[in-house]
N, C-alpha and C positions, 0 to 999 in steps of 0.2 A: 928698654933693654937697649934697644939699636936704632943709629940714623943713619942710612946709607946716602950719598948723593951724586944722583949718575951724571948732575950739571947741576949749573944756577939756575935750573928750573925745575928739574923733576929730582926726587927724594921719597925715598923709602922707609918706613918707623915700623918696628916689632916691640908694640908693649903687653905689656901683662899687668891686668888688675883685677880686684876680686870684689864683688859688689852682690847684693841681693843673693847671696846664701851660694856663690857661682865663682869660678876661677878663669877670667878669659883669657885669653892670647888672641892678640887682632894683628892684622897687617894691614897696613893705610899704605895708599899711595895717592903723593901729593904733587900738586904740580903750582909754581910760582905763579901769581897774577900780580903785575903791576909791587907793590911791596909787603902783598900778603899772601901767604901761601893757602891753598884750599885742598881740603881733601875729596880726591876724584873716585877712589877707592875705596873701599872695605869689607876685609873678609876674617871672619872671625868664628872662635869653636870655644865649647866653654864644655866645663866640667863641674857635677854640684859639692861641695865643699863638704867633707867629713869629719866635720866637729864636735 
């Protein structure tokens, strides 16, 4: 849904996805380590799908 950069080394991602019969909303904090981005924190919430 959204990627917000605080600097060239720190970013926040907001994502939504559906899997295993649930709708998830995730917030990820990423830190750049050399040429790669690494997830250092993940917080999520989900609700069962009403299919």
